N, C-alpha and C positions, 0 to 999 in steps of 0.2 A: 253532525251528533254535535249539538251541546257540552259541551268542558265543565264542569260546576265547579268550584271551589272546595276542595279540602276541607273537615275541620281539621285544626290543627292538633298533633299527634305529640305524641313521646317519643323519643328517640329509640329505633329498635334496639334490645341490646345484645340480641344472636342472631343467627340467620333464620333462628325460627319465625322470631318476631317481624326479622323484614318480610320476611313467606308472607306471613298472616296479612301486614298492610297492604303487600301488590296483590296478594289474588284476592283478596277479599277487593279492594277497587277495581281488580277485573270483573268479576261474578258482576256488578253493579254494572259498570262502564264497558264494556268489552261490545260491539261493534257486530251485528248479524252478519256473519258474514257468507256465502255460499261454502265455501271448502269448509267450515268449521262445525255443519250442521252434519249428525250422522248419516245423512242416504249422499251425502260425500264421497263416503269411503275414500281407502286408500290411493285409487287413478285420482281423485278429484283433489285431492290433498298434492300427489309429486304434480300435476299436471299445474298449479296452484303455485307451488315454489319453483318451479322452472320461468311463471310469469313474471312473478312479483318481484323477481331479480332488478334490482336500478329501474323498474316500473311503478309508476304507483297506484294503488287500489282502484279510483277511481277508474282508470287507461282498460287497467285489466279486466274487470269486470262483467263489460259487453262481452270480447275475446271469450273470456271462461264460458262462456255460458253456448255462445256457438260454439265453440269448442265440443266440450262434453256434449251439447243437443246431436251432433254431427259424429264424434266418436267416443262411448259411454263408456268403451274398455279398451288396455291396451292392445290387442288381439285386433277390433277394427281400425282404429290408427296405423297397427302395423302392415296391414294388408295393401294400405294405401301407396304411393309411392310419395318420398317423402318433401317433393315437390310441392302435393299438394298442403302440406306441415305448414309449410313455406307460405303459401300462398295464404291460407288460412290466418297466420299468425299476424298477416295484416301490418299496423305501423306499431306496434308494442314493441320497435327497436329490438339491437342486438340478435338477429335471426337465424344468426346459429344455435341457439337455444330452440329453434323449432327442428332441428336436425337434430339435436343431438335427443330432446325430447322420443320422437321418431325413433332413432337408434335404442334408446331405454324402452320403449314399447315394443319394439323390434325382439330386444333380447328380455324381455317380458314373459312373452309371447313364444320362446322358442325354448328359454330355459325355467319357466316358472310358471308352465300353463295356463298364461292369462293372469295369473292373479301376481299383484304387486308385493313382492316379499317381504316376511315380517323381519328377518334376521338383520340385523346391521349390516354385515360383513357382505351380506348379499347383495344390499341396497349399493354397499360401498360399490360393488364391482360391477355395477350397471354401467354402460358409456353413458357419458354426459354426468354422473352423480357424484361432485367432491362430499367433503367433510361435512361442510353445513348440510346441503341439501339432504345426506342418508340420514344426519342429525334429527330433520325437522320431521321426515316421512314416519322417520322409527315411532319418536315423539307425538305427533299429531295424529299421527293414522292410526298406532300401535298404543298409544301411553305407553311409550317405554322411556327409561329414565337416562338422556343421555342431555349434555350439556348441547344449546344447539346459541348456536354466537352470530347471528344477522346484523348488520349497521345497527339497526335500532336497541339491541342487547346492546353490542360493545360502548355504544354511548352511554348507555343506564350505569352499566360497571362503571365506565371511565369515570361519571360523574361523583354516582354515588357512593363510591368504595375507593375509590384512587387520587380523587380528589382533583383530573382535569377536567376539562372543559373536551376534547373529543379525544376519543380511543385514537392508536397509532395508526398509521398506513393501512398495513398488513398484520392481518391478528398474529399476535406474537405467542411465545410458550406460557408467559404471563396472565395475559389475560385466559388461555385455557386452564392454566390452574387456578385463580381466580373464578372461573364458571362451573369448574369442579368442586371447591370447597362451597360454593353458593347451594350445590346441587341440591335440595330435597332427597333423604334418605327413599322412601314409599315412591315407588314408580309414579304413580297416576297423580300425586300431588307433585312429584318430577316435572313432568306432560305438562301441569296446568300450570309450574311457573313457567316454565318455559315459555308458553303463549302467553303469561299475562307481561313479564319484563318487553316482550315484541310489543304488546300493544301500547302498555306504558312509554316507552321509547317512540313508536308512529304518531298516538297524540297529545303528550305530557311533555316529556322528556327530550322534546325535540329541536332538530341540530340547533337552527340559526334564533328558533323563538321558543325558548322553554318556555312552559306554564305553570312555575313551579307553585303557585299560589296553588294549584290543581295537586300537587304530586303526593301522595301517602306517606313518602316516607323522604321530604323535602325536610325536617325538621332533624333527623338526622344526615343530610346528605353529606361527604366529606367538599363535595367543589363548591356548595352554597356557606357551610362554615367558614370554609378557607376564603370566604370575603369573594365567590366566582372570578376568580383571577384567566385573565384571557390567552387564549389560549397560546403559545412561547416556541412549540416550534416550527418547521417547514410551513411555508404558507399552504394552506390544504387547495388542494387541484380542484380549476374549477373546468369542469367540458364545456368546450366550445362545438358550434354545430354547422353554421353559416359557410359556407365556402368550403369548408372540408372534403374528404377524402370521404369520411362517411355519409355527408349528405349526397355524394354522386352519386355514392353504392346505394342509397337509399330512391337515389329517383330513378336509378338502373331497372332495383328488384320490383320497384313498382308497376314501372311497364312491361315487365314480364309477369307480373301476377295478373295484373289487369285484363291480358291477354290471355284467350282461350288454346291460343296456335301460338310455335316458336317464335321467333321476333328476330329480323335481319339484323344485321350491323347497324345498316342503314334510321332502320328506324330508333336504334337504341343510341344512337348519334344526336338525334333531336333532344336526347332529353338532357345535357351539359355541353353547353359553348365552349369549352377547352378541352381539344382531342388530346391532349396529351394527360389532364387529369382523367377523363373519360375514361382512355384505355388502363391509367393505371387500377383504374377502381376497378372495372371490369376483372381486369388479370388475376385482383384479390378477389372479387366475387368468384369465380372458376376456379383457385387453388381453394380455398373455402369449402367447395361444394354447393355451393348456394347454385351455382348457374353451371349450364351444362352445354359446349361447345358442342354443333354440330360441324356439319358438312359444310363448305361455302358461305362460311361467315355469320350462320345462323345459333341461336339460343336457344334454349328455353331453363327451366325450371327442373329440378334435378328430379329423373327418374330412376333411377338404378341407387343402394343402399351403399351407406359408407359403409368399408371393409372394419372386419374387429365385431359381427355383435353377435358370431353365431357361437361362441366357443360357451363348453359344457359350465354350467354350473360351478363356484368354488364348492369344495366339500371342509 
């Protein structure tokens, strides 16, 4: 998608004007993504939220389509072994998300009659669902009024409201307060605002290369008005991959995903040259529930559910 330069606008004088500018921009520039379509339903929204954590949209799109073709409902996924979720997750990374999504599907199937719950507190009680995901599903699937604070939204608020280049490394009470104060009172408009600020951060207020000329609120952005000061806090963490235990874990999981049958230790030994690092990585995969050890040094993807997925729904 090409982001065109936005015309100069007068600075929003109040939150309502901010809402108007950002939502109007969103209505013109929003990407047509499958989880935004009405037919996606709450389950499609939930699947997308799990997959999009720390993963770009272009990598998620093909896996998302294949996932929902195979498991169009929570019940369909719940009735399969969790290892199949790990297998289908492929190379999206952070594969424990697949186990958590499977555990959430089991809980939805057993506690909520197979329907993704509407109530925020019921969403928050599902396995693998945290503050952000519960708010996102309630907002995007059911049009409810909740502050939705992902990395993109936090960056928009940091720059536009507090005048800093980047938000803190972890969500703070001050950020939550800002998000609540900026949330429109109307429920449907609040949900629209949540999606709009997220899209603005993804397409325009980008981390390394913000496209300020295309921003609908550039004229009132506190960071720009302050001269776009550089980040002065602790150095931002950069994640490496080559040679790390994460890479070794990925090699081991890839071998197990690609095999229709369990694999002996001798086959897994071929995935990485360092036996100490390989053993450590395999141990962590077992500890995380991503790999099950069998007898005689044979391993497979998990076939049993994680514990704690059959509690009664909260009252």
